[in-house]
C-alpha positions, 0 to 999 in steps of 0.5 A: 605217213606221219606215224612212227609205224609207217616208217617201221621198216626200210622196205615200207619207206622205199615203197612209199617213196618209189610210189610217190616218185612215180606218181609225180613223174606221171604228172606231165604238167608238174613244174617246180613253179606250179607246185602250190605252197602247201604241196611244197611244204607237205612234200618237204615234210615227206622227204625229211620223215625218214631222216627224223625217224631213222636218225641215220643218214646212211640208212636213208641214203638207200632210199634211191628215189629221195633225190628225184623227190628233192629235185621237184622242190623249188630252190629255196625249199630244196636248199632248206631240206638239204640243210636239214639232211646235213644237220641230221648227218652231223647230229647223229654222227654215223660214219660215211664209210664208202665212196658211194655213200659220200656221192649219194649224200653230196647229191642230196646236198647239191643246193648247198655245194654247187650253183644250180640253174634255178638258184637266185643270187646269194644276196637273195638267199642269205641275209648276211655272210654269217648265214652263208658261213653257218650253212657251209660249216654244216656241210664242211664238217661232214668230211670228219665223218668219212671213215674206211679201213682202207687208206686208199678208199678213204683218199678217194672219198676225200678226193670226191669231196675236194672235187665237189667243193671245188666247184662251189665257187669262192663264196663256198669253198673258202669255208668248205676246203679248210676242214678238208685240209685237216682231213688230208693232213690227218690221212697223211699222218695215218699213211706214214704210220702205215708205212712204218708198219710195212703196210703198202698204200697205192696212194703216195703221201706226196700226192696227199700233201700236194693236194693240200698245197693246191687247195691252199693256193686256191684259198690264198687270196680269200683267207690269207691269215688262216692260210698262213697257219695252214701252211705252217701245219702242212709244213709240220705234217710233211716234216713228220712224214719225212717229206723235206721238199714239200715241208720246205715249200709249205714254209716258204709259202707261209713266209711269202704270205707273211710278207705280202698279206700280214700288215697289222703289227699285233697280228705280225707278232702273233704270227711270228710266235706261231712260226717260231713254235712250229719251226722249233718242232721240226725234226727232219729238215736239213740244217741248210733249209732250217737255217734259211727259215730260222734266219728269215724269222729273225729278220722279220722280228727286227722289222716289227713296228713297235720296239716292245714287239721287236724285243719280244720277237727277238727273245722268242727267236732264240728258241729256234736255236735250242731244242732237243735236236738242235742246240746252238748256244752262241745264236741263242745268246745273240738273240737274247743280247739283241733283245736287251739292246732293243729295250734301251730304245723303249719307253722307261715305263716299258723297260722293267717288264721287258727286262723281267721277261728276258730274265725268264728266258735267260733262266730257261737256258741257264737251267737247260745247260746252255753254257753260253748263258752264264751267271755273269749275264744273269747278275748284270740283268738282275742289277738292271731290274733292281735299279729300274724298280728302285727308280720307280719306287722313288718317284712321287707317283710310282707306276701302278701298272708295274705291280704285277711285274713286281710280283712276277719278279719276286716269284722269279727270285724265289725260284732262283733261291729255291734252286740254290737251296735244294735244286739238283745242281745247287752249286751252279746257282750259288753265284746268282745274286738275288739280293739287291 
């Protein structure tokens, strides 16, 4: 059976596997624990031969006795064989295009997906958590091979995977459910496009987003920082599909998770940056709901531990009130002015860099025609920066760490001067004083 010609046709493969299964079943004393090690190795090799030669898992799944043969192996060997089958499916990337195909494949991969009767403790199977994560990532990636022209069939395929992954226990599902979340979100966007085209789907988009929210609730305690980002992605997807209630729920859960689980200052700033960017991208949330979420984000910015972080978060929050579909110049200016006030409470060595960063924000809004950001504010800020840079240069030991900041500031001044010479609105920029 080791030659290529033996596996030349599917009919030959089916016959060989069927005969071997019948022969094994006829041995009344055959138990997994009684299989000799050499027999186990040969049987595992026999089971994997079709996958190595066909290089197509979908074809091999038509060999209906494979599952029976796989069950005759002891657990560890069975798990290893299942892993090689999953790796083969991932490597060659043939589409899994039906519910039956998915169920057959997951049946072969059962040792990787579920707890089994003869399974030893995880500590005996895996030397460390990284090995478990690697195995589960191979399995979870398979959901990206699911495809069907029918949206409703594809939804059933994902739902089958969700049910099976859900029975794997927390050791597994914290790895397997995450790719499924993205698969469901991609499906929701596809359903929304189909709806815009007038195509009918038996499955409502709200059901898809609802499943995602349910999975994130399950994952909440296990991978909170990642779940927070997934809530934001889910909220953005629901907004794209014009599902305001589910979008608002997702963002609300993200904020609750931020308050309860994100405690490290550095992670808080990173998370706020992602939150601001995601909120700014929303198009269909009502003004009332958006205002509630934006206000909450601004409040979080003032609760960061370090003053420089508070300053950065404050001017980042200004973008919540300025986009192509929402523009509130007064609130933008409030955020920028608040960031300037926070700079006063920072160490002298940190102030110049923060002033230059805030200047870039002012220039952004000035260039984008926010009439509340005027030349007066820009000149005051430029004067502050020039004064602080001058003080540093007068020191006997100037701060060498300010060299990159000085370069950035010089480039910013050149940008302003270029706008004054040849920009689309040179007169608008003329009043800005770039010379100290």
